[in-house]
N, C-alpha and C positions, 0 to 999 in steps of 0.2 A: 145334316147333323142337327140334333136337337139339344138345346141347352137345358141344364137342370133347373128345376123350380127355384132352388136355393140361389143359383147364380142370377137368375132373372130378378129375384127379389133384391139381391145385393145391388144390381144395376139401378133398379127403381129407387131403392133407398138412397143411393148416392145422388141421384137427381134431386130428391127431396131435401136431403140434409145439406148438401154442398151448394145447392142452387145452380147446378150446371145445366146447360142446354142439352138437348138430345144429341146434337152433333159432338159437343165436348165430351159427353159421357161415353158415346160410342167410340170416339177416338181413344179415350182413356182405357177402355176395356178391349179395344181392337176388335170391335164387332160392327156390323152395319147399322147405320142410323135408322133404317127401316125396321130392323128387328126391335130396337129400343122403342120406337114409336108404337109398334104393334103391341109390345108387352105392357105399355102404359094402359092400353085399352083392354087387353086380355092377357093375363099373366100365365094362365094355364094353357098348355098346348092342346090342340084339338086331337081327339082320338083318331086313329087311323081308320079309314073306311075299308070295308071288305066288299069286293065285287061279288055279286051273286050270279052264278052261272045259270043260263037258261036250260042247259041240258046237263044232267048229272054226269060226272066224270066216268062212272062205271058204265053208263049207257053208251058212252062213246067208244069204249073198248069192245 
């Protein structure tokens, strides 16, 4: 599950404004502390990668 950018910003804002630790903030929002820690470094989610096939699907048929 991917969280919205607005939610991520709200979490980071809470850390900055209330002076909470990563663990305290994660507990408050009921999310993993690893997620909060990651969002501090990179708030935007990475785009999904698409695998490139070696053989075209139509050629397999």
